[in-house]
Backbone bond lengths (Angstrom), bond angles and torsions (degrees), N, CA, C in turn:
res aa  C-N    CA-C-N  psi(-1)  N-CA   C-N-CA  omega(-1)  CA-C   N-CA-C  phi
1 M - - - 1.455 - - 1.464 111.60 -
2 K 1.380 117.16 -41.05 1.424 119.35 179.91 1.507 114.27 -63.92
3 Q 1.342 114.67 -35.67 1.477 120.06 176.34 1.501 112.38 -65.57
4 L 1.381 114.67 -42.32 1.455 118.91 178.30 1.547 111.02 -64.17
5 A 1.312 116.06 -41.89 1.465 120.09 179.25 1.554 109.11 -62.29
6 A 1.350 116.11 -43.96 1.447 118.22 -178.45 1.501 110.41 -61.84
7 E 1.286 118.04 -39.74 1.485 122.19 -179.69 1.507 110.60 -61.61
8 D 1.393 116.70 -33.64 1.481 118.70 -177.19 1.534 109.93 -103.19
9 H 1.341 118.79 8.58 1.457 123.52 176.69 1.499 108.97 62.31
10 L 1.320 117.19 46.39 1.527 121.84 176.72 1.450 110.38 -111.94
11 T 1.291 113.62 156.99 1.526 120.58 174.29 1.473 112.15 -90.35
12 V 1.312 116.06 139.02 1.435 121.47 -179.88 1.555 106.67 -113.26
13 A 1.306 113.65 129.73 1.490 120.63 175.49 1.512 108.14 -114.53
14 D 1.296 116.76 108.18 1.450 121.89 -178.23 1.531 110.78 -82.81
15 L 1.283 117.52 100.76 1.490 120.25 178.60 1.449 112.94 -86.32
16 N 1.318 117.34 -22.94 1.512 120.60 -172.53 1.536 110.75 -77.16
17 G 1.325 113.72 -55.35 1.506 114.96 -176.49 1.486 115.58 -51.52
18 P 1.327 118.82 -56.78 1.471 121.15 -176.87 1.615 109.89 -62.01
19 M 1.351 118.51 -34.21 1.436 120.51 179.68 1.521 109.09 -67.02
20 V 1.301 118.36 -43.49 1.492 121.03 -179.03 1.536 107.28 -63.50
21 A 1.353 118.00 -44.15 1.436 120.84 -179.16 1.496 110.96 -60.70
22 M 1.354 118.46 -44.22 1.397 124.20 -177.87 1.572 108.82 -64.60
23 L 1.344 116.31 -43.95 1.456 117.93 -176.33 1.545 110.46 -71.03
24 T 1.317 117.60 -32.89 1.467 121.76 173.70 1.592 111.13 -56.99
25 K 1.285 111.33 -49.77 1.522 117.19 -177.54 1.481 108.47 -69.46
26 A 1.347 118.58 -38.59 1.473 119.11 179.43 1.524 112.32 -64.57
27 Y 1.283 118.06 -38.63 1.459 122.25 180.00 1.523 108.68 -67.62
28 D 1.298 118.24 -36.52 1.478 120.39 178.66 1.522 110.18 -67.09
29 T 1.332 116.03 -31.38 1.511 120.86 -179.48 1.506 112.79 -78.70
30 D 1.340 113.04 -52.00 1.523 118.58 -178.20 1.469 109.41 -149.75
31 P 1.307 120.41 91.04 1.495 122.84 -176.11 1.536 113.07 -56.21
32 T 1.293 118.89 -40.02 1.467 122.06 -176.25 1.530 108.76 -67.90
33 L 1.285 118.54 -50.95 1.442 122.79 -179.63 1.587 113.47 -65.08
34 A 1.298 112.09 -33.98 1.467 119.38 -177.77 1.565 110.71 -64.59
35 Q 1.327 116.27 -30.07 1.451 119.98 179.84 1.554 112.22 -63.22
36 K 1.314 114.84 -22.82 1.463 118.94 -177.84 1.467 112.45 -83.60
37 I 1.305 120.24 -7.50 1.508 122.33 177.46 1.547 107.43 -65.50
38 I 1.322 115.91 -44.84 1.450 121.14 174.21 1.551 107.10 -125.56
39 P 1.324 116.98 77.38 1.482 121.18 -167.34 1.522 114.79 -58.02
40 D 1.333 119.06 -32.90 1.435 118.20 -176.22 1.612 108.07 -109.90
41 R 1.307 115.61 14.23 1.457 124.35 177.38 1.487 112.43 66.53
42 V 1.315 119.11 10.52 1.470 123.36 179.01 1.560 110.24 -130.65
43 H 1.290 117.20 -51.66 1.448 122.72 -177.60 1.507 114.37 -102.02
44 P 1.342 118.50 114.23 1.490 119.79 -179.23 1.515 109.66 -67.04
45 G 1.371 112.59 152.48 1.443 118.93 172.07 1.550 106.15 -88.20
46 P 1.344 114.34 -170.04 1.544 119.22 -176.93 1.521 112.15 -52.91
47 G 1.282 119.00 -42.62 1.505 121.67 -178.73 1.497 111.61 -60.72
48 G 1.344 115.51 -46.14 1.485 120.56 179.83 1.450 110.18 -65.89
49 H 1.345 118.91 -41.71 1.468 121.33 179.72 1.573 110.03 -62.66
50 L 1.249 115.70 -35.28 1.497 119.34 -178.91 1.532 107.76 -64.45
51 I 1.314 120.45 -41.56 1.399 121.34 179.46 1.596 110.58 -70.29
52 M 1.210 115.27 -36.45 1.477 117.45 174.42 1.482 113.21 -63.41
53 A 1.337 115.17 -39.01 1.458 120.55 176.08 1.549 109.61 -65.71
54 E 1.327 117.73 -37.28 1.448 119.89 175.62 1.535 109.88 -57.54
55 C 1.343 116.37 -47.64 1.453 119.90 -175.35 1.542 107.99 -59.57
56 L 1.295 119.11 -43.17 1.438 120.78 -179.46 1.509 112.14 -67.61
57 L 1.290 117.76 -42.06 1.492 120.74 -179.16 1.491 110.57 -67.07
58 K 1.366 118.32 -36.42 1.424 119.91 179.19 1.554 111.69 -67.18
59 A 1.334 114.06 -34.82 1.498 117.31 177.28 1.481 109.47 -66.56
60 W 1.361 118.58 -29.38 1.510 121.75 177.39 1.467 112.31 -87.71
61 N 1.348 117.49 9.62 1.484 123.91 178.60 1.544 113.55 59.42
62 A 1.327 113.53 43.07 1.452 119.32 174.75 1.466 110.21 -64.47
63 P 1.307 121.50 142.04 1.528 122.53 -177.24 1.515 109.95 -72.33
64 A 1.332 115.91 150.86 1.438 119.93 175.75 1.495 112.95 -83.36
65 L 1.354 114.40 -25.99 1.491 118.60 -170.63 1.547 111.39 -86.71
66 V 1.291 115.45 129.81 1.456 121.95 169.24 1.531 107.43 -86.84
67 S 1.276 117.08 -56.12 1.453 123.37 176.51 1.567 107.84 -165.91
68 S 1.279 115.77 163.28 1.501 122.45 -178.74 1.500 110.20 -148.60
69 V 1.324 114.01 129.05 1.532 118.39 175.77 1.519 107.18 -134.91
70 K 1.362 115.92 134.64 1.445 122.67 175.05 1.526 109.21 -129.24
71 L 1.363 111.99 126.72 1.533 119.95 178.66 1.451 108.64 -117.53
72 D 1.328 115.71 153.08 1.489 121.72 172.73 1.512 106.06 -122.51
73 A 1.375 111.47 114.67 1.510 117.26 -178.24 1.524 110.35 -71.31
74 A 1.293 120.14 -29.35 1.418 121.74 -179.72 1.526 114.61 -65.22
75 S 1.324 114.85 -49.00 1.466 118.67 179.78 1.538 111.99 -93.38
76 K 1.327 115.06 -1.44 1.510 122.08 176.07 1.551 107.75 56.92
77 T 1.279 116.10 51.54 1.462 119.52 -178.10 1.536 112.46 -134.30
78 L 1.317 113.41 158.47 1.447 119.48 169.97 1.512 106.06 -88.98
79 V 1.320 116.39 114.20 1.469 120.97 -174.80 1.556 109.74 -78.55
80 S 1.337 116.83 -42.65 1.481 120.47 -179.29 1.536 108.70 -161.20
81 A 1.308 114.81 153.96 1.395 123.40 174.89 1.555 110.56 -147.73
82 A 1.304 119.86 125.54 1.448 123.56 -179.53 1.474 110.53 -123.76
83 A 1.338 116.96 136.85 1.466 122.13 178.28 1.515 115.18 57.00
84 T 1.298 113.15 28.94 1.457 119.85 179.61 1.527 109.56 -159.11
85 R 1.373 114.76 169.41 1.457 119.42 176.36 1.548 107.49 -126.85
86 V 1.282 115.63 127.30 1.530 120.92 -179.80 1.499 108.56 -109.92
87 S 1.352 114.24 131.26 1.430 116.16 179.59 1.600 106.00 -145.90
88 N 1.351 115.24 168.61 1.462 121.10 179.24 1.520 111.30 55.79
89 L 1.340 117.03 43.47 1.469 121.34 -179.52 1.498 109.01 -81.39
90 R 1.360 116.38 126.75 1.449 119.88 -177.10 1.545 107.14 -135.87
91 F 1.365 115.04 135.16 1.467 121.08 177.37 1.547 109.01 -116.13
92 G 1.286 117.30 129.80 1.383 123.90 177.84 1.510 108.17 -159.20
93 T 1.389 115.36 -137.45 1.478 118.24 171.68 1.480 110.78 -60.33
94 S 1.355 114.75 -36.76 1.386 124.02 172.42 1.530 111.31 -112.45
95 I 1.320 117.64 171.32 1.457 122.75 175.65 1.537 106.26 -123.47
96 S 1.322 115.19 130.20 1.439 117.81 179.98 1.510 111.94 -141.08
97 W 1.303 113.20 152.78 1.497 118.26 177.94 1.507 108.66 -164.48
98 T 1.371 114.98 164.25 1.440 122.29 172.55 1.511 109.20 -104.94
99 Q 1.265 114.59 138.31 1.482 120.63 -175.67 1.554 110.03 -133.90
100 T 1.292 114.33 126.25 1.480 121.38 178.33 1.525 111.28 -119.17
101 D 1.286 118.61 97.53 1.465 122.76 -177.01 1.529 112.57 -72.65
102 D 1.333 112.83 151.59 1.476 117.40 174.63 1.482 112.34 -79.91
103 A 1.339 118.74 -22.71 1.429 120.91 -172.82 1.634 107.93 -136.73
104 L 1.271 114.97 169.76 1.475 121.17 177.29 1.568 108.66 -109.76
105 P 1.322 115.76 155.07 1.444 117.31 176.06 1.506 108.06 -73.83
106 M 1.355 113.87 168.06 1.469 119.97 -178.83 1.567 106.55 -72.68
107 P 1.372 117.13 141.28 1.456 120.58 -177.51 1.539 112.64 -79.61
108 V 1.378 114.67 72.28 1.446 117.60 178.69 1.476 111.40 -86.55
109 D 1.343 117.50 132.53 1.440 122.25 178.39 1.505 112.27 -83.24
110 W 1.314 114.01 94.03 1.494 120.25 -174.18 1.540 110.22 -74.34
111 N 1.286 116.87 -6.05 1.574 119.65 179.29 1.484 107.15 -93.46
112 D 1.373 121.35 -5.12 1.428 120.95 174.81 1.522 111.98 -97.42
113 P 1.343 118.70 111.12 1.447 119.10 -175.12 1.542 114.64 -62.02
114 V 1.353 116.70 -28.87 1.420 119.34 179.52 1.529 111.16 -69.94
115 T 1.317 115.62 -44.92 1.412 120.95 177.00 1.561 112.01 -62.24
116 V 1.322 115.78 -41.01 1.453 119.86 178.18 1.507 109.74 -63.57
117 L 1.359 119.96 -39.79 1.404 119.05 179.18 1.522 112.33 -67.03
118 A 1.324 118.11 -36.42 1.446 121.19 177.86 1.541 110.16 -64.32
119 V 1.328 116.67 -45.13 1.458 121.96 -178.41 1.547 107.74 -65.92
120 R 1.252 121.42 -45.99 1.473 127.85 -177.80 1.561 110.12 -65.63
121 S 1.291 114.31 -22.05 1.508 119.10 -176.90 1.484 110.70 -96.58
122 S 1.307 117.37 7.93 1.488 122.22 -177.49 1.519 109.79 -134.73
123 D 1.342 114.84 -174.81 1.490 119.10 176.09 1.542 109.11 -102.91
124 F 1.290 116.85 24.60 1.464 121.13 -174.71 1.554 112.18 -52.65
125 M 1.310 117.79 -49.74 1.450 120.67 -176.46 1.557 110.99 -65.64
126 E 1.346 116.74 -44.36 1.468 119.19 178.98 1.522 111.99 -65.00
127 A 1.292 115.98 -30.62 1.500 119.28 -170.61 1.505 110.03 -90.06
128 L 1.305 119.90 -27.68 1.463 119.68 -173.65 1.547 116.00 -138.97
129 D 1.304 119.09 -4.84 1.459 116.48 -168.94 1.504 113.02 -141.39
130 E 1.357 116.99 52.69 1.455 122.59 178.30 1.554 110.18 -94.18
131 E 1.327 113.90 119.01 1.481 120.66 179.51 1.520 109.73 -134.96
132 P 1.372 115.89 62.04 1.402 119.87 -170.11 1.544 113.59 -73.78
133 L 1.351 115.55 139.75 1.481 124.61 167.71 1.510 107.30 -118.88
134 V 1.345 116.52 118.74 1.473 121.93 179.02 1.524 110.59 -122.02
135 V 1.349 113.38 127.93 1.419 118.83 178.42 1.527 106.21 -133.40
136 T 1.345 113.79 120.52 1.477 117.41 -171.38 1.585 105.85 -109.64
137 N 1.349 111.46 161.53 1.509 121.91 171.86 1.502 112.36 60.89
138 L 1.338 117.68 38.46 1.446 124.20 174.52 1.567 108.68 -74.52
139 D 1.351 115.77 145.87 1.441 115.50 179.11 1.507 114.55 -89.97
140 A 1.321 118.63 -46.09 1.453 122.13 179.67 1.505 110.17 -69.63
141 P 1.357 116.53 148.36 1.511 119.21 -176.04 1.500 113.17 -72.77
142 R 1.316 120.90 -27.76 1.428 122.09 -178.74 1.538 110.58 -136.59
143 W 1.388 114.52 145.48 1.447 120.52 -174.09 1.577 110.15 -135.89
144 T 1.291 115.30 139.85 1.453 120.04 175.68 1.526 111.92 -103.53
145 L 1.295 115.62 126.78 1.425 120.70 -177.03 1.556 110.04 -101.30
146 T 1.366 115.71 128.23 1.475 118.36 171.37 1.486 109.18 -121.85
147 I 1.270 116.24 150.00 1.504 122.19 173.39 1.543 108.49 -130.10
148 D 1.297 112.50 122.57 1.480 120.04 -174.18 1.497 111.32 55.14
149 G 1.325 117.37 34.10 1.500 122.65 -179.43 1.503 114.10 82.84
150 E 1.332 119.60 -4.92 1.443 121.20 178.46 1.524 112.29 -89.41
151 N 1.287 116.81 131.98 1.429 120.58 -179.72 1.552 111.01 -72.31
152 I 1.276 116.96 120.81 1.479 120.85 -175.45 1.534 109.43 -96.39
153 G 1.321 116.81 -38.27 1.437 122.23 177.54 1.510 112.46 164.47
154 T 1.330 117.10 170.75 1.447 123.85 172.75 1.497 110.24 -112.59
155 F 1.369 113.76 132.86 1.480 120.27 -173.14 1.491 110.73 -130.69
156 T 1.331 118.45 152.06 1.443 122.15 172.96 1.493 109.38 -77.70
157 R 1.327 114.55 161.22 1.463 118.74 179.05 1.509 110.39 -64.69
158 E 1.333 115.50 -30.67 1.451 118.82 176.90 1.488 113.27 -68.09
159 E 1.328 117.92 -36.25 1.459 121.78 176.21 1.503 110.76 -66.58
160 L 1.329 116.56 -42.10 1.431 121.27 -179.21 1.544 110.82 -68.04
161 A 1.333 116.70 -36.64 1.461 121.15 178.20 1.506 109.55 -67.47
162 A 1.270 118.57 -34.90 1.550 123.32 179.84 1.493 106.52 -76.28
163 G 1.351 118.74 -34.19 1.469 121.89 -176.98 1.508 110.99 111.17
164 I 1.306 116.05 133.42 1.511 119.08 172.67 1.493 106.48 -114.01
165 N 1.325 113.87 145.53 1.477 118.59 -178.40 1.502 107.23 -96.50
166 L 1.343 116.17 104.56 1.469 122.25 -177.75 1.484 114.40 -59.74
167 A 1.361 118.41 -19.88 1.394 122.30 179.45 1.513 113.62 -63.17
168 Q 1.318 117.23 -18.78 1.473 122.19 -178.73 1.507 114.04 -91.86
169 Y 1.360 118.46 7.69 1.381 123.89 -176.99 1.524 112.74 -122.39
170 A 1.344 118.33 162.92 1.471 123.84 -176.57 1.520 106.55 -86.45
171 T 1.281 115.75 72.03 1.481 121.92 179.71 1.531 111.72 -87.16
172 P 1.303 120.59 164.11 1.439 120.92 173.09 1.543 112.25 -59.04
173 M 1.315 117.48 -29.98 1.481 120.49 174.47 1.479 111.62 -65.89
174 A 1.330 117.30 -42.03 1.491 119.65 179.41 1.516 108.08 -65.48
175 K 1.293 119.64 -38.14 1.508 123.17 179.24 1.509 109.35 -63.04
176 Q 1.314 115.61 -40.05 1.528 121.36 -179.59 1.576 106.81 -66.10
177 A 1.319 115.34 -41.07 1.470 118.59 179.61 1.506 112.77 -63.59
178 A 1.403 114.78 -37.11 1.494 119.62 177.61 1.505 108.46 -66.44
179 Q 1.348 120.13 -37.00 1.412 123.33 178.77 1.532 110.97 -62.47
180 V 1.354 114.22 -43.37 1.454 118.78 178.76 1.522 111.60 -65.59
181 Q 1.343 116.68 -37.94 1.464 119.23 177.06 1.504 111.41 -62.62
182 A 1.360 116.27 -43.42 1.503 118.98 -179.49 1.511 109.53 -61.83
183 L 1.294 118.43 -36.24 1.447 118.09 -179.82 1.569 110.83 -75.92
184 T 1.329 114.61 -28.30 1.505 117.23 174.50 1.493 111.78 -66.92
185 V 1.342 115.29 -40.54 1.487 120.56 177.58 1.569 109.44 -64.79
186 K 1.306 116.58 -38.98 1.476 122.10 179.62 1.555 107.93 -64.77
187 H 1.332 116.54 -46.18 1.426 123.23 -179.43 1.577 109.55 -58.03
188 N 1.332 114.28 -46.01 1.497 120.66 179.08 1.503 109.94 -62.30
189 A 1.347 118.42 -41.77 1.487 120.45 -175.68 1.594 109.98 -66.53
190 I 1.319 114.87 -37.88 1.469 117.67 179.24 1.511 109.82 -65.05
191 H 1.343 114.15 -48.84 1.534 119.52 -175.71 1.539 106.50 -61.86
192 F 1.340 119.85 -42.71 1.394 122.96 -175.34 1.563 108.93 -68.05
193 L 1.305 117.28 -39.87 1.467 119.41 177.14 1.534 111.84 -62.20
194 R 1.297 117.35 -41.91 1.438 121.39 178.83 1.508 111.06 -61.11
195 W 1.314 115.38 -48.67 1.444 119.32 -176.61 1.544 113.10 -72.40
196 R 1.348 115.65 -48.18 1.482 119.54 -174.30 1.508 115.34 -75.03
197 S 1.328 114.30 -35.55 1.486 117.72 -167.76 1.530 112.25 -104.03
198 V 1.355 117.55 -18.94 1.393 120.95 -176.16 1.505 114.52 -123.73
199 Q 1.300 118.47 -58.94 1.439 123.63 -172.54 1.535 111.85 -61.46
200 V 1.339 117.00 -55.42 1.448 119.48 -175.08 1.506 113.60 -73.72
201 P 1.322 120.45 -53.13 1.495 118.90 -176.30 1.527 114.50 -67.54
202 L 1.353 116.48 -21.47 1.476 116.91 -175.68 1.562 109.75 -112.61
203 Q 1.292 119.20 19.77 1.470 122.69 -171.80 1.598 108.14 -65.26
204 A 1.285 118.49 -28.82 1.488 119.92 -178.16 1.487 112.96 -85.07
205 E 1.344 118.42 -8.30 1.459 122.19 -178.23 1.539 109.58 -77.40
206 K 1.335 114.79 149.43 1.446 121.79 176.52 1.539 115.31 -109.20
207 D 1.311 115.23 8.28 1.388 121.05 -179.14 1.550 109.65 -64.98
208 P 1.312 117.53 127.16 1.496 121.83 -177.16 1.524 112.63 -66.40
209 H 1.341 116.62 -21.33 1.438 119.92 178.29 1.564 112.13 -65.90
210 I 1.354 115.44 -27.05 1.477 116.91 179.58 1.489 110.00 -70.48
211 K 1.299 119.95 -39.78 1.453 122.78 178.95 1.534 107.32 -63.64
212 K 1.314 118.05 -43.15 1.448 121.59 179.80 1.532 110.27 -64.75
213 A 1.328 116.72 -39.98 1.489 121.17 179.80 1.533 109.42 -62.32
214 L 1.274 115.28 -44.76 1.565 121.25 178.83 1.522 108.20 -62.23
215 A 1.290 119.68 -43.19 1.450 121.24 -179.87 1.539 110.74 -63.04
216 E 1.328 115.82 -41.14 1.523 120.26 -178.02 1.525 105.94 -68.29
217 L 1.282 120.26 -41.57 1.490 121.80 177.87 1.474 110.79 -61.66
218 D 1.360 115.90 -41.48 1.480 119.26 179.63 1.543 110.89 -62.07
219 A 1.343 114.95 -41.16 1.455 118.33 179.15 1.497 113.20 -66.25
220 F 1.358 114.44 -37.54 1.475 121.64 177.44 1.538 108.97 -62.31
221 E 1.320 114.39 -46.38 1.429 120.34 -179.40 1.545 111.00 -63.39
222 A 1.292 117.43 -41.11 1.431 121.06 179.13 1.551 112.68 -62.73
223 D 1.354 114.31 -38.02 1.487 119.63 179.21 1.541 107.91 -66.60
224 V 1.328 118.06 -41.69 1.451 119.01 -178.19 1.575 109.97 -68.46
225 V 1.280 117.50 -39.64 1.472 121.69 176.05 1.512 112.04 -57.54
226 K 1.369 116.63 -41.61 1.396 120.83 179.36 1.521 112.32 -67.11
227 E 1.369 115.23 -38.84 1.448 121.64 177.20 1.553 110.63 -67.08
228 Q 1.339 113.96 -37.11 1.489 120.86 -178.00 1.554 108.87 -67.55
229 R 1.301 117.18 -42.85 1.454 118.03 179.15 1.530 114.52 -71.14
230 A 1.319 116.97 -32.30 1.410 120.75 178.11 1.608 108.50 -69.93
231 A 1.335 114.45 -36.62 1.458 117.47 -178.84 1.540 111.25 -69.14
232 A 1.321 116.48 -21.23 1.462 121.97 -175.45 1.571 112.45 -87.34
233 L 1.340 116.94 -9.11 1.449 121.22 -174.40 1.524 111.12 -67.14
234 P 1.360 117.64 145.83 1.522 120.15 -177.31 1.535 109.45 -59.55
235 R 1.304 113.03 147.79 1.479 120.12 177.97 1.480 108.84 -132.57
236 P 1.305 118.98 138.62 1.528 119.11 176.00 1.471 109.31 -74.95
237 H 1.357 114.49 145.26 1.446 121.36 178.47 1.530 110.37 -134.04
238 R 1.312 114.64 140.84 1.528 118.73 -175.36 1.557 106.84 -96.55
239 F 1.329 115.23 117.64 1.423 123.41 176.77 1.536 110.41 -97.60
240 E 1.326 114.66 143.69 1.489 116.45 171.70 1.579 109.18 -149.79
241 L 1.297 111.65 135.27 1.473 122.47 177.25 1.534 108.20 -111.65
242 T 1.301 116.56 120.45 1.460 120.63 -179.02 1.592 108.62 -124.49
243 P 1.349 118.22 143.58 1.446 118.10 175.18 1.491 111.61 -59.86
244 A 1.360 116.64 134.51 1.417 123.75 -179.70 1.534 108.72 -93.15
245 Q 1.331 111.99 149.71 1.466 116.97 176.88 1.520 113.77 -73.61
């Protein structure tokens, strides 16, 4: 298949190989829970669909990086920032800054154990969802991170020096991504309803109400798309690291 695609200058997205590899690892980890990734052995659940989406996005060369920030507490400097803008950086007893990322993390449901198993059994995070925060040369042994006043977690200075992947936590950015996903699902539902329930089955009908119904659904869809795009726009977030007790 890859040879045929190359001859015709087409992109190949292998959904089977990575899915099999993920399922094999998931079954080795938790055989009972792994059965729920594809519960009827045909149709994947959300976790399986997430890995299939990864395969497609990787074939399209989707970037792995959401954003990246590295700070040095000793020199009190911003060492690097990628796919984000950092401002109002202050070093004192605590460290605070404002961060406006160019992109959002993937909307992974970390409360769903089946999805978590699928993600942990694959390279999903490394391939599509890297949002590292690195802070080196901290003095206190443990630090609490808040974003927009929300407690994200407490980390050791060694963990922060190595880097924590914010995409794995319930950050305001993750909540925004979930909002965008919900609007995307809503958009899809409207479009599917229009096509499946009105446009196709009633295409031979001459009733003027059908044309009006299609126009109303189009307007509804356009409103949701507008809301969807507005929800996805970058937002500034206030980060703060404080020594933990």
